[in-house]
C-alpha positions as a printed Julia matrix, in Angstrom:
254×3 Matrix{Float64}:
  -1.03   4.95   -9.28
  -2.36   7.05  -12.65
   1.03   6.69  -14.19
   1.12   8.52  -17.71
   2.07   4.96  -18.95
   0.77   2.38  -21.31
  -1.76   0.91  -18.87
  -3.05   4.17  -18.16
  -3.88   5.18  -21.77
  -5.36   1.78  -22.87
  -7.62   2.38  -19.49
  -8.48   5.55  -21.39
  -9.3    4.08  -24.07
 -13.31   5.21  -25.01
 -13.16   7.48  -22.51
 -13.91  10.97  -23.05
 -11.7   14.45  -22.76
 -13.04  15.1   -19.6
 -12.74  12.28  -17.9
  -9.05  11.64  -19.31
  -8.42  15.87  -18.02
 -10.12  14.56  -14.28
  -7.64  11.86  -14.4
  -4.96  14.0   -15.23
  -5.68  16.27  -12.76
  -5.49  13.95  -10.08
  -2.26  12.17  -10.97
  -0.78  15.73  -10.66
  -2.05  16.25   -7.24
  -1.38  12.75   -6.4
   2.09  13.17   -7.78
   2.55  16.38   -5.41
   1.52  14.78   -2.27
   3.75  11.8    -2.53
   6.54  14.82   -3.06
   5.75  17.47   -0.81
   6.39  19.85   -3.5
   7.73  20.1    -6.8
   7.82  22.25  -10.61
   5.09  22.96  -12.86
   7.43  22.08  -15.65
   8.24  18.4   -14.38
   4.76  17.8   -12.72
   3.01  18.25  -16.48
   6.13  16.11  -17.65
   4.92  13.43  -15.6
   1.39  13.68  -15.98
   1.0   14.18  -19.18
   3.71  15.14  -21.0
   3.15  18.55  -22.29
   2.15  21.49  -20.61
  -1.27  22.51  -19.2
  -2.47  20.29  -16.26
  -0.95  22.31  -13.78
  -2.55  25.93  -14.76
  -5.58  24.4   -14.55
  -5.38  23.3   -11.53
  -4.03  26.74  -10.01
  -6.78  28.03  -11.44
  -8.84  26.41   -9.78
  -6.52  26.88   -6.45
  -5.81  22.9    -5.58
  -2.38  24.08   -5.54
  -0.13  27.01   -5.13
   3.13  28.71   -6.44
   5.89  29.78   -4.08
   8.71  31.74   -5.55
  12.33  30.44   -5.09
  16.0   32.12   -4.44
  18.89  31.43   -6.07
  20.66  30.2    -9.62
  17.93  29.28  -12.33
  18.83  26.08  -14.23
  17.0   23.01  -15.37
  17.34  21.84  -11.77
  16.41  24.73  -10.09
  12.69  25.85  -10.84
  11.59  29.8   -10.4
   8.61  28.28   -8.27
   7.68  25.63   -7.18
   4.41  24.53   -6.06
   2.41  22.78   -3.68
  -1.26  21.38   -2.96
  -3.44  23.84   -1.36
  -6.26  22.11    1.83
  -8.48  22.24   -0.67
  -6.13  20.05   -3.25
  -6.1   18.12   -0.48
  -9.61  17.4    -0.02
  -9.92  16.91   -3.38
  -7.84  14.51   -3.53
  -9.0   12.43   -0.85
 -12.34  11.61   -2.23
 -10.14   8.28   -4.39
  -7.02   8.62   -2.59
  -5.77   8.01    1.24
  -4.1   11.02    2.4
  -3.78  10.55    5.72
  -0.52   8.16    5.27
   1.68  11.09    5.0
   2.35  14.45    6.52
   0.36  17.7     5.36
   3.17  19.5     2.66
   3.26  22.97    3.16
   6.36  25.81    2.19
   7.94  25.38    5.4
   8.36  21.44    4.92
  10.09  22.46    1.45
  14.18  21.28    2.0
  15.03  24.63    0.24
  18.85  24.6     1.12
  18.99  20.98   -1.16
  16.44  22.54   -3.62
  18.37  21.85   -6.87
  19.17  18.4    -5.97
  15.68  16.98   -4.78
  14.25  18.26   -7.9
  16.87  16.51   -9.95
  15.85  13.69   -8.6
  11.71  14.41   -9.14
  12.77  15.95  -13.09
  14.34  12.36  -13.68
  11.59  10.3   -11.97
   9.24  12.28  -14.37
  11.27  11.62  -17.45
  11.65   8.27  -17.01
   7.84   8.1   -16.32
   7.16  10.07  -19.32
   9.36   7.38  -21.88
   7.73   4.56  -20.13
  10.75   3.49  -18.69
   9.38   2.89  -14.98
   5.91   1.79  -13.5
   5.94   3.09  -10.45
   8.43   5.16   -8.17
   9.0    5.75   -4.04
   9.61   8.95   -2.9
  11.89  10.2     0.42
   8.43  10.85    1.66
   7.04   7.54    1.55
  10.03   5.59    2.18
  11.1    4.52    6.31
  12.17   7.25    8.02
  15.47   5.69    9.22
  17.78   3.68    7.63
  18.96   0.41    8.74
  21.78  -1.4     9.0
  23.93   1.53    7.79
  22.08   1.36    4.32
  21.41   4.89    2.74
  18.13   5.72    1.75
  18.08   6.79   -1.92
  16.66  10.11   -3.6
  14.34   7.59   -5.2
  13.51   3.97   -5.94
  12.15   3.26   -9.27
   9.77   0.54   -9.89
  10.18  -1.29  -13.14
   7.74  -3.22  -14.87
   9.29  -6.41  -14.48
   9.14  -5.61  -10.79
  12.85  -4.71  -10.03
  13.9   -1.84   -7.97
  16.31   0.7    -8.69
  17.52   3.34   -6.03
  18.62   6.68   -8.05
  20.96   8.44   -6.45
  21.87  11.94   -7.29
  24.86  13.83   -6.98
  25.48  17.25   -8.08
  28.32  18.17   -5.85
  31.45  18.15   -5.27
  32.32  15.29   -2.67
  35.67  15.04   -0.63
  37.07  11.49   -0.16
  35.38  10.08    3.33
  31.79  11.31    1.35
  32.81   8.92   -1.69
  34.31   5.86    0.74
  31.0    6.72    2.87
  28.44   6.64   -0.13
  29.68   3.58   -1.42
  29.73   1.77    2.23
  25.96   2.54    2.32
  25.0    1.82   -1.22
  26.38  -1.94   -1.04
  24.55  -2.41    2.39
  21.55  -0.6     0.47
  22.19  -3.42   -2.07
  22.58  -6.05    0.61
  19.84  -5.62    2.45
  17.14  -6.01   -0.67
  15.85  -2.87   -0.39
  16.91  -2.4    -4.03
  17.72  -4.27   -6.72
  20.32  -1.66   -8.13
  21.12   1.29   -8.47
  22.32   4.34  -10.75
  24.36   7.4   -10.02
  23.72   9.99  -12.24
  25.88  13.19  -11.85
  27.31  16.25  -14.16
  31.27  15.48  -13.41
  32.9   13.3   -15.55
  35.86  13.55  -12.52
  32.91  11.76   -9.86
  32.0    9.7   -12.68
  35.44   8.15  -12.76
  35.96   8.25   -8.93
  33.19   5.75   -8.35
  33.67   3.68  -11.23
  37.22   3.0    -9.64
  35.68   2.32   -6.16
  32.98  -0.02   -7.56
  35.5   -1.87   -9.3
  36.15  -5.49   -7.86
  38.14  -5.76   -4.8
  38.78  -1.83   -4.67
  40.02  -0.9    -1.31
  38.72   2.5     0.03
  39.05   3.88    4.05
  36.9    3.67    6.85
  36.03   6.42    8.5
  34.92   7.67   11.77
  33.87  11.25   13.05
  36.14  12.61   15.43
  36.2   16.35   16.88
  33.94  18.11   14.43
  35.36  16.36   11.07
  35.78  12.5     9.65
  39.39  10.49   10.0
  39.92   7.23    8.32
  40.74   4.47   10.89
  43.79   3.58   10.99
  45.07   0.13    9.11
  41.24  -0.86    8.27
  39.5   -0.87    4.72
  36.74  -2.31    3.34
  36.87  -3.88    0.12
  34.23  -3.6    -2.89
  32.47  -7.06   -3.9
  33.55  -8.57   -6.93
  29.65  -8.23   -7.82
  29.19  -4.78   -6.66
  30.17  -2.99  -10.56
  27.45  -5.13  -11.81
  24.67  -3.96   -9.73
  25.29   0.42   -9.89
  25.65   2.29  -12.75
  27.06   5.19  -13.56
  25.57   8.1   -16.0
  26.41  11.51  -16.95
  23.78  14.33  -17.39
  23.81  16.33  -20.32
């Protein structure tokens, strides 16, 4: 993995500008392959912390722009980029591209673009800051959750080898959604898939609600779907274990 971290920089010592440029190109293509799509600014942030890499790859027809529709903000880009077949062929010279489905515009989850791009942005930011060593994208995770565990929006692999599950919460959550999310995060931690979880949100109310739900002994309803809606199971509640509050961090987005 050609992350632009300290190990990569050390490996690049003594190499020519051309060799460093090629390494950044392949890192950008690998980023796009692993996520399926991204934005130009986030890809540049992940692989070089400066603009220019994506433009070079577009000029070489290794990636292609696709316009988006909707409200524009930090997490909703005006365009996304996806590998072309030429880009996949170029990447296949140094990477195994047989393990994941070929990314196309049809495979982009346009209805949750803002949410998914936020996960990419925060992963790229932590890479550029040298905080994380590697990551696992939703494309790379198992297709189905096990034992009721929630699939994170990304898994960050830290320098010490520990794994942090990233959860992006940008929209309002109803009571049953918050309760079920805490249950699934608890199962995810108990499964050993991740060692801890970070929830990032823009809502102070959402942050406070989750802090209450993960407090030791906090009780929450257990919910079942009945006739297209969720209903609490009468007389049945789940309780937050004492260790949960030490395993889940909640961070407010700017």
